[in-house]
C-alpha positions as CSV (number, residue, x, y, z in Angstrom):
1,M,0.0,0.0,0.0
2,T,1.4,3.4,-1.0
3,K,1.8,6.2,1.4
4,I,-1.0,8.1,-0.4
5,S,-3.3,5.2,-0.1
6,L,-2.5,4.7,3.5
7,V,-3.1,8.4,4.3
8,Y,-6.4,8.3,2.3
9,S,-7.6,5.2,4.2
10,R,-6.8,6.8,7.6
11,V,-8.8,9.9,6.5
12,I,-11.7,7.7,5.5
13,W,-11.6,5.8,8.8
14,K,-11.3,9.0,10.8
15,S,-14.3,10.5,8.9
16,A,-16.3,7.4,9.5
17,G,-15.5,7.6,13.2
18,I,-16.6,11.2,13.4
19,E,-19.9,10.5,11.6
20,E,-20.5,7.5,14.0
21,S,-19.7,9.8,16.9
22,H,-22.2,12.4,15.6
23,A,-24.8,9.8,15.1
24,R,-24.4,8.6,18.7
25,V,-24.7,12.2,20.0
26,K,-27.8,12.7,17.9
27,L,-29.3,9.5,19.2
28,T,-28.5,10.5,22.8
29,M,-30.1,13.9,22.3
30,F,-33.2,12.3,20.8
31,K,-33.5,9.9,23.7
32,G,-33.1,12.8,26.1
33,L,-35.8,14.7,24.3
34,I,-38.3,11.8,24.4
35,L,-37.5,11.2,28.1
36,G,-38.0,14.9,28.8
37,I,-41.4,14.9,27.0
38,L,-42.5,11.8,28.9
39,L,-41.4,13.3,32.2
40,C,-43.4,16.5,31.4
41,L,-46.5,14.5,30.6
42,V,-46.2,12.5,33.8
43,V,-45.7,15.7,35.9
44,M,-48.6,17.4,34.1
45,F,-51.0,14.5,34.6
46,A,-49.9,14.1,38.2
47,G,-50.5,17.8,38.8
48,V,-54.0,17.6,37.3
49,Y,-54.8,14.5,39.4
50,F,-53.7,16.0,42.7
51,Y,-55.5,19.3,41.7
52,F,-58.8,17.4,41.5
53,A,-58.1,14.8,44.2
54,G,-56.9,17.4,46.6
55,G,-60.2,19.3,46.5
56,H,-58.9,22.4,44.7
57,A,-61.2,22.2,41.7
58,P,-64.1,24.7,41.5
59,V,-67.1,22.3,41.9
60,A,-69.5,24.5,43.9
61,V,-72.1,26.5,42.0
62,T,-70.7,29.7,43.4
63,D,-67.1,28.9,42.3
64,P,-65.7,30.7,39.2
65,M,-65.1,28.7,36.0
66,M,-61.9,26.9,35.4
67,P,-59.7,28.4,32.6
68,M,-61.1,27.5,29.2
69,E,-63.9,25.5,30.7
70,K,-66.7,27.3,28.8
71,K,-64.7,27.3,25.5
72,F,-63.9,23.5,25.5
73,A,-67.4,22.6,26.8
74,H,-69.1,24.5,23.9
75,M,-66.6,23.2,21.4
76,A,-67.4,19.6,22.3
77,L,-71.1,20.1,22.5
78,N,-71.4,22.0,19.2
79,A,-69.3,19.4,17.4
80,R,-71.4,16.5,18.7
81,I,-74.7,18.3,17.9
82,E,-73.6,19.2,14.4
83,K,-72.6,15.6,13.7
84,D,-75.8,14.1,15.1
85,T,-78.3,16.5,13.6
86,A,-76.8,17.0,10.1
87,K,-79.8,15.3,8.4
88,L,-82.3,15.6,11.2
89,Q,-85.7,17.3,10.3
90,S,-88.9,17.6,12.2
91,P,-91.5,14.9,11.3
92,I,-94.4,17.1,12.4
93,P,-95.7,20.5,11.1
94,I,-95.5,23.8,12.9
95,D,-99.2,24.4,13.6
96,E,-101.2,25.6,16.5
97,Q,-102.1,22.1,17.7
98,N,-98.4,21.1,18.0
99,L,-97.4,24.4,19.5
100,L,-100.1,24.0,22.2
101,A,-99.0,20.5,22.9
102,G,-95.4,21.7,23.1
103,A,-96.5,24.4,25.6
104,D,-98.1,21.7,27.8
105,T,-94.9,19.7,27.7
106,Y,-92.8,22.8,28.4
107,K,-94.9,23.8,31.4
108,D,-94.6,20.3,33.0
109,H,-90.9,19.6,32.3
110,C,-89.0,22.8,31.3
111,A,-90.5,25.9,32.8
112,V,-89.0,25.5,36.3
113,C,-85.5,26.0,34.9
114,H,-86.1,27.9,31.6
115,G,-88.9,30.2,32.6
116,I,-92.4,31.4,31.6
117,P,-93.0,34.5,29.5
118,G,-93.3,37.6,31.7
119,R,-92.1,35.9,34.9
120,E,-88.9,36.2,36.9
121,K,-86.4,33.4,37.1
122,T,-87.3,30.7,39.6
123,G,-85.2,30.1,42.7
124,I,-84.2,26.7,41.3
125,A,-82.9,28.3,38.1
126,A,-81.1,31.1,40.1
127,G,-79.2,28.5,42.1
128,M,-77.9,26.5,39.1
129,F,-74.5,26.6,37.4
130,P,-74.3,27.2,34.6
131,S,-77.4,29.3,34.7
132,P,-80.1,27.8,32.5
133,P,-81.1,30.2,29.7
134,Q,-84.5,31.8,30.0
135,L,-86.0,30.7,26.7
136,F,-88.7,33.3,26.4
137,K,-86.4,36.3,27.1
138,G,-84.3,37.8,24.3
139,T,-83.7,35.5,21.4
140,G,-83.9,32.3,23.5
141,V,-83.1,29.6,21.1
142,T,-85.1,31.1,18.2
143,D,-81.8,31.5,16.3
144,D,-81.1,27.8,16.6
145,P,-82.6,25.1,14.3
146,A,-85.3,23.1,16.0
147,S,-83.2,20.0,15.5
148,E,-80.6,21.4,17.9
149,T,-83.1,22.0,20.6
150,Y,-84.6,18.5,20.0
151,W,-81.1,17.0,20.5
152,K,-80.6,18.8,23.8
153,A,-84.0,18.0,25.1
154,K,-83.6,14.3,24.1
155,N,-80.0,13.7,25.3
156,G,-79.4,16.4,27.9
157,I,-76.1,18.1,28.5
158,R,-73.7,16.6,30.9
159,L,-72.6,18.6,34.0
160,T,-75.0,21.4,33.4
161,G,-78.2,20.2,35.2
162,M,-79.9,19.8,31.8
163,P,-81.5,16.3,31.8
164,G,-82.2,14.1,28.9
165,F,-85.9,13.2,28.3
166,K,-85.6,10.5,25.8
167,D,-86.8,7.9,28.3
168,H,-89.7,10.0,29.6
169,L,-91.1,11.9,26.6
170,S,-92.2,10.6,23.2
171,D,-90.4,11.6,20.1
172,T,-93.4,13.6,19.1
173,Q,-93.4,15.5,22.4
174,L,-89.8,16.3,22.1
175,W,-90.4,17.7,18.6
176,Q,-93.4,19.7,19.8
177,V,-91.5,21.5,22.5
178,S,-88.6,22.0,20.2
179,L,-90.8,23.7,17.6
180,L,-92.4,25.8,20.3
181,L,-89.0,27.1,21.4
182,A,-87.7,27.6,17.9
183,N,-90.7,29.8,17.2
184,A,-91.0,31.4,20.6
185,D,-90.9,34.9,19.1
186,K,-94.0,34.3,16.9
187,I,-96.3,32.0,18.8
188,P,-100.0,32.6,18.5
189,D,-102.0,34.2,21.4
190,S,-103.6,30.8,22.3
191,V,-100.1,29.4,23.0
192,K,-99.2,32.5,25.0
193,Q,-102.3,32.1,27.1
194,S,-101.6,28.4,27.7
195,L,-98.1,29.3,29.0
196,A,-99.3,32.1,31.1
197,A,-101.7,29.7,32.9
198,A,-98.8,27.6,34.2
199,P,-98.7,27.5,38.0
200,A,-96.0,29.6,39.7
201,E,-92.7,27.8,40.4
202,H,-90.4,28.6,43.3
């Protein structure tokens, strides 16, 4: 082997050794990064666990909301409703008979939390968190499709006090009350009188 070949071979071996050393350093750094991420996740989940297990979470009605609580709750709810109601349409017409029937269902099952036109919020509604919307004040849910209100009445909303009525009301009753609320700003006088005749709730 000539001197030039020998020198060239040594350069190649040295270069290969440097590359191998760099590869080992990169691998070590990558392992350290993965380990750091795993440790951060463990610490984060441990912190969340002890936050709730230690009684620090705001669970009383009078407690303030947790950071981002409202945003994430609405995000999840809206996504689920949009998915489930994409092709859902009322099987019954919007007529006086169905609106009157919806008013009867509303008085029996909804008014205590969501109010009666012209009346103040009940003590039960005032003591709930989140506060139940008063559906005959302002826009109520008249800007929502009836299918959205139907989904909420049928399935309820977890951790809000809103029950699901699918095991207690018929599908027709659920649609009747949903159509009533979707058209709360233009119900006929007969329906207004029926609602006004509801007994006072406390």
